[in-house]
C-alpha positions as a printed NumPy array, in Angstrom:
array([[-74.501,  77.989,  -8.124],
       [-71.988,  75.218,  -8.819],
       [-72.932,  71.563,  -8.651],
       [-71.587,  69.613,  -5.684],
       [-70.027,  66.188,  -6.264],
       [-68.953,  63.558,  -3.788],
       [-65.789,  61.92 ,  -5.098],
       [-65.561,  58.215,  -4.271],
       [-62.509,  56.029,  -3.756],
       [-62.676,  54.641,  -7.303],
       [-62.092,  58.091,  -8.796],
       [-59.091,  58.899,  -6.59 ],
       [-57.604,  55.433,  -7.096],
       [-57.851,  55.592, -10.896],
       [-55.161,  57.89 , -12.272],
       [-57.099,  58.451, -15.498],
       [-60.345,  59.426, -13.771],
       [-58.543,  61.65 , -11.29 ],
       [-56.597,  63.389, -14.081],
       [-59.814,  64.114, -16.004],
       [-61.605,  65.344, -12.91 ],
       [-58.867,  67.781, -11.96 ],
       [-58.398,  68.929, -15.558],
       [-62.082,  69.899, -15.637],
       [-61.749,  71.591, -12.262],
       [-58.68 ,  73.517, -13.398],
       [-60.303,  74.667, -16.648],
       [-63.493,  75.939, -15.007],
       [-63.15 ,  76.387, -11.273],
       [-66.779,  77.494, -10.796],
       [-68.371,  74.539, -12.629],
       [-68.527,  72.231,  -9.603],
       [-67.323,  71.65 ,  -6.056],
       [-65.575,  68.453,  -5.046],
       [-66.243,  66.78 ,  -1.714],
       [-64.805,  63.67 ,  -0.051],
       [-64.386,  62.274,   3.445],
       [-61.424,  61.043,   5.452],
       [-62.784,  57.509,   5.026],
       [-62.476,  57.846,   1.248],
       [-58.837,  58.943,   1.519],
       [-58.084,  56.139,   3.986],
       [-59.551,  53.584,   1.571],
       [-57.516,  55.015,  -1.313],
       [-54.327,  54.78 ,   0.76 ],
       [-55.129,  51.187,   1.735],
       [-55.814,  50.182,  -1.879],
       [-52.579,  51.797,  -3.053],
       [-50.61 ,  49.965,  -0.356],
       [-52.18 ,  46.654,  -1.394],
       [-51.454,  47.355,  -5.052],
       [-47.842,  48.289,  -4.348],
       [-47.336,  45.188,  -2.226],
       [-48.817,  42.98 ,  -4.961],
       [-46.488,  44.522,  -7.556],
       [-43.5  ,  43.943,  -5.289],
       [-44.514,  40.303,  -4.79 ],
       [-44.815,  39.781,  -8.544],
       [-41.492,  41.439,  -9.323],
       [-39.68 ,  39.401,  -6.671],
       [-41.158,  36.183,  -8.106],
       [-39.862,  36.953, -11.611],
       [-36.272,  36.012, -12.372],
       [-34.382,  38.884, -13.929],
       [-31.562,  37.838, -16.228]])
């Protein structure tokens, strides 16, 4: 019986953690089951929007020669 894991926002938001998680899942599909909720995905989307907006603010503040 595979182990069941609840994947939190921090894992989905971090590209490195998400890449490792899905690499493990791809290599051995029966090792574990991944679970998350709609709230987790909503929080990830919100964090990505905030991050993108912050990057846009920084790039607009920098003078490009």
